[in-house]
C-alpha positions as CSV (number, residue, x, y, z in Angstrom):
1,M,-15.2,-8.1,-3.4
2,S,-13.0,-5.3,-4.7
3,M,-9.2,-5.3,-4.5
4,R,-9.4,-2.5,-1.9
5,Q,-11.8,-4.6,0.2
6,N,-9.6,-7.7,-0.1
7,I,-6.6,-5.7,1.1
8,E,-8.5,-4.1,4.0
9,T,-9.9,-7.4,5.1
10,K,-6.5,-9.2,5.1
11,I,-4.6,-6.4,6.8
12,M,-7.2,-6.0,9.5
13,A,-7.2,-9.8,10.2
14,E,-3.4,-10.2,10.3
15,L,-2.2,-6.9,11.8
16,S,-5.1,-5.6,13.9
17,P,-4.0,-2.0,13.0
18,E,-4.8,1.0,15.1
19,H,-5.0,3.0,11.9
20,L,-5.4,1.8,8.3
21,E,-5.7,3.7,5.0
22,V,-6.0,1.8,1.7
23,I,-5.7,4.4,-1.0
24,D,-6.3,3.4,-4.7
25,E,-3.7,5.4,-6.6
26,S,-4.3,3.6,-9.9
27,H,-5.6,6.8,-11.5
28,M,-2.1,8.3,-11.1
29,H,-0.7,5.7,-13.5
30,S,-1.1,4.7,-17.1
31,V,-3.7,2.0,-16.5
32,P,-7.2,1.5,-17.8
33,P,-10.0,3.2,-15.7
34,G,-11.0,1.0,-12.8
35,A,-7.8,-1.1,-12.9
36,Q,-7.3,-1.2,-9.1
37,S,-3.6,-2.0,-9.6
38,H,-1.7,0.6,-7.6
39,F,-2.3,1.2,-3.9
40,K,-0.8,3.1,-1.0
41,L,-1.2,1.6,2.4
42,I,-0.7,3.4,5.7
43,I,-0.7,0.8,8.4
44,V,-0.2,1.6,12.1
45,S,0.2,-1.6,14.1
46,E,1.9,-2.6,17.3
47,K,2.6,-5.9,15.7
48,F,5.4,-4.2,13.8
49,G,7.1,-3.7,17.2
50,D,10.9,-3.4,16.8
51,E,10.9,-4.9,13.3
52,P,13.1,-3.1,10.7
53,L,11.4,-1.5,7.8
54,L,12.3,-4.3,5.4
55,R,10.8,-7.0,7.6
56,R,7.6,-4.9,7.9
57,H,7.3,-4.7,4.1
58,Q,8.0,-8.4,3.7
59,R,5.2,-9.1,6.2
60,V,2.7,-7.0,4.3
61,N,3.8,-8.5,1.0
62,G,3.3,-11.9,2.4
63,I,-0.2,-11.1,3.6
64,L,-1.1,-9.8,0.2
65,A,0.8,-12.5,-1.9
66,E,-2.4,-13.6,-3.6
67,E,-3.2,-10.1,-4.7
68,L,0.4,-9.4,-5.8
69,N,0.2,-12.5,-8.0
70,G,-3.1,-11.3,-9.4
71,G,-4.1,-7.8,-10.5
72,L,-2.2,-5.8,-7.9
73,H,0.9,-4.3,-9.6
74,A,2.3,-1.9,-7.0
75,L,2.2,-1.1,-3.3
76,S,3.4,2.0,-1.6
77,L,3.8,1.1,2.1
78,Q,4.0,3.3,5.2
79,T,4.3,0.8,8.1
80,L,4.5,2.3,11.6
81,T,4.0,1.6,15.2
82,G,1.6,3.8,17.2
83,E,4.6,5.7,18.7
84,E,6.1,6.3,15.3
85,W,2.7,7.5,14.0
86,Q,2.4,10.0,16.8
87,K,5.9,11.3,16.3
88,K,5.0,12.0,12.7
89,G,1.8,13.9,13.8
90,G,-0.4,11.3,12.1
91,E,0.8,12.3,8.6
92,T,2.9,10.6,5.9
93,A,4.5,11.9,2.7
94,A,2.4,12.3,-0.4
95,S,3.0,9.9,-3.3
96,P,5.1,11.3,-6.1
97,P,3.6,11.5,-9.6
98,C,4.2,8.7,-12.0
99,L,7.2,9.4,-14.1
100,G,6.8,7.0,-16.9
101,G,5.7,3.7,-18.3
102,G,2.8,5.4,-20.0
103,K,1.7,4.7,-23.6
104,A,2.1,8.4,-24.3
105,D,5.8,8.2,-23.5
106,K,6.5,5.6,-26.2
107,K,7.7,6.7,-29.6
108,P,6.3,5.2,-32.8
């Protein structure tokens, strides 16, 4: 099973989201092709209820602890309730470009 499939399966099972997007953004970073190491998750779930943003992110990180201890290097998280999602018109901010850490940035 791919990293994306693992993420989707675990998030679906734990949070029963109304909306879930798992976007592999590894190609935007200095990693080998097919690395599956950088993901953006948009999760809309009533299970977030009145939880503050930090607690929501901690919850998702806990669900994906095995992946974070494996090949998953970075997560960009958008964690919303249905009401918050509607207020945003069903859209979230685009991810910024990677600003460093690339082999091309290192001087000999």
